[in-house]
MDAnalysis code that builds the backbone (N, CA, C; Angstrom):
import MDAnalysis as mda
import numpy as np

u = mda.Universe.empty(141, n_residues=47, atom_resindex=np.repeat(np.arange(47), 3), trajectory=True)
u.add_TopologyAttr("name", ["N", "CA", "C"] * 47)
u.add_TopologyAttr("resid", np.arange(1, 48))
u.add_TopologyAttr("resname", ["MET", "THR", "ASP", "ILE", "ALA", "LYS", "LYS", "LEU", "LYS", "ASN", "THR", "SER", "GLN", "ASP", "ALA", "GLU", "ALA", "LYS", "MET", "LYS", "THR", "GLU", "GLU", "ASP", "HIS", "VAL", "GLU", "GLY", "LYS", "PRO", "SER", "SER", "GLU", "THR", "LEU", "ASN", "LYS", "ALA", "LYS", "VAL", "LYS", "VAL", "LYS", "ASP", "ALA", "LEU", "THR"])
u.atoms.positions = np.array([
    [17.013, -8.283, 6.483],
    [16.819, -6.987, 5.844],
    [17.246, -5.898, 6.836],
    [17.905, -4.891, 6.356],
    [18.344, -3.821, 7.246],
    [17.183, -2.896, 7.585],
    [17.364, -2.110, 8.632],
    [16.313, -1.167, 9.039],
    [15.996, -0.176, 7.932],
    [17.010, 0.276, 7.230],
    [16.797, 1.245, 6.148],
    [15.988, 0.615, 5.030],
    [16.307, -0.604, 4.676],
    [15.569, -1.303, 3.619],
    [14.117, -1.522, 4.027],
    [13.885, -1.884, 5.296],
    [12.527, -2.079, 5.794],
    [11.734, -0.778, 5.735],
    [12.360, 0.319, 6.165],
    [11.677, 1.615, 6.143],
    [11.364, 2.040, 4.716],
    [12.285, 1.801, 3.822],
    [12.077, 2.145, 2.411],
    [10.934, 1.323, 1.824],
    [10.909, 0.034, 2.129],
    [9.840, -0.833, 1.631],
    [8.491, -0.409, 2.222],
    [8.440, -0.113, 3.520],
    [7.197, 0.325, 4.159],
    [6.705, 1.637, 3.573],
    [7.614, 2.551, 3.313],
    [7.241, 3.836, 2.717],
    [6.667, 3.636, 1.332],
    [7.279, 2.758, 0.570],
    [6.792, 2.445, -0.769],
    [5.397, 1.820, -0.701],
    [5.203, 0.902, 0.228],
    [3.898, 0.253, 0.393],
    [2.836, 1.270, 0.820],
    [3.193, 2.166, 1.732],
    [2.257, 3.207, 2.170],
    [1.828, 4.081, 1.005],
    [2.800, 4.485, 0.200],
    [2.509, 5.352, -0.940],
    [1.615, 4.645, -1.952],
    [1.896, 3.382, -2.220],
    [1.086, 2.621, -3.175],
    [-0.352, 2.466, -2.664],
    [-0.508, 2.177, -1.379],
    [-1.846, 2.019, -0.801],
    [-2.607, 3.335, -0.818],
    [-1.916, 4.424, -0.501],
    [-2.560, 5.741, -0.503],
    [-3.012, 6.121, -1.914],
    [-2.177, 5.850, -2.898],
    [-2.515, 6.165, -4.286],
    [-3.737, 5.354, -4.735],
    [-3.767, 4.066, -4.393],
    [-4.895, 3.209, -4.771],
    [-6.181, 3.697, -4.101],
    [-6.089, 4.092, -2.840],
    [-7.256, 4.586, -2.108],
    [-7.784, 5.861, -2.752],
    [-6.892, 6.771, -3.102],
    [-7.303, 8.025, -3.738],
    [-7.938, 7.764, -5.095],
    [-7.377, 6.822, -5.864],
    [-7.964, 6.473, -7.163],
    [-9.381, 5.931, -6.978],
    [-9.553, 5.062, -6.000],
    [-10.878, 4.490, -5.738],
    [-11.875, 5.576, -5.344],
    [-11.463, 6.511, -4.515],
    [-12.357, 7.578, -4.076],
    [-12.749, 8.479, -5.249],
    [-11.818, 8.758, -6.143],
    [-12.114, 9.575, -7.320],
    [-13.151, 8.872, -8.192],
    [-13.050, 7.555, -8.278],
    [-13.991, 6.770, -9.074],
    [-15.316, 6.535, -8.336],
    [-15.413, 7.019, -7.095],
    [-16.639, 6.866, -6.323],
    [-16.768, 5.517, -5.642],
    [-15.696, 4.767, -5.588],
    [-15.722, 3.451, -4.947],
    [-15.375, 3.608, -3.462],
    [-16.006, 2.815, -2.604],
    [-15.570, 2.818, -1.209],
    [-14.191, 2.173, -1.123],
    [-13.348, 2.684, -0.287],
    [-11.995, 2.154, -0.197],
    [-11.420, 2.429, 1.182],
    [-10.526, 1.567, 1.605],
    [-9.863, 1.703, 2.897],
    [-8.361, 1.644, 2.679],
    [-7.668, 2.645, 3.159],
    [-6.212, 2.663, 3.001],
    [-5.574, 1.498, 3.759],
    [-6.140, 1.151, 4.907],
    [-5.616, 0.035, 5.696],
    [-5.753, -1.276, 4.922],
    [-6.915, -1.480, 4.316],
    [-7.129, -2.694, 3.524],
    [-6.205, -2.716, 2.308],
    [-6.068, -1.580, 1.644],
    [-5.171, -1.514, 0.487],
    [-3.730, -1.788, 0.895],
    [-3.311, -1.310, 2.066],
    [-1.948, -1.565, 2.541],
    [-1.751, -3.059, 2.772],
    [-2.761, -3.715, 3.349],
    [-2.674, -5.162, 3.575],
    [-2.549, -5.904, 2.244],
    [-3.309, -5.460, 1.247],
    [-3.233, -6.094, -0.071],
    [-1.843, -5.933, -0.680],
    [-1.257, -4.746, -0.528],
    [0.078, -4.480, -1.066],
    [1.106, -5.371, -0.351],
    [0.988, -5.503, 0.966],
    [1.933, -6.338, 1.725],
    [1.845, -7.803, 1.288],
    [0.632, -8.294, 1.069],
    [0.462, -9.680, 0.627],
    [1.051, -9.862, -0.771],
    [0.763, -8.896, -1.664],
    [1.293, -8.965, -3.030],
    [2.821, -9.002, -2.997],
    [3.429, -8.128, -2.164],
    [4.888, -8.098, -2.062],
    [5.448, -9.400, -1.484],
    [4.733, -9.983, -0.547],
    [5.198, -11.220, 0.074],
    [5.181, -12.385, -0.914],
    [4.235, -12.334, -1.835],
    [4.108, -13.426, -2.798],
    [5.044, -13.295, -3.994],
    [5.647, -12.130, -4.152],
    [6.545, -11.941, -5.297],
    [7.992, -11.949, -4.870],
])
C-alpha cells in the first residue's frame, strides 16, 4: 500500500471512530475514541 493510501485509510478510520464516540456520548454511553479506533481497524482488517 502506498503512503498516500495508508494516510487516507487512517484518516477515514479516525473520522469513523470520532463519529462513533460522539454518537455514544450524545446517547449518554461511556465511550473511548481509542477503543473505537481499534474496533474500526479490526473491522477493516477482516473485510
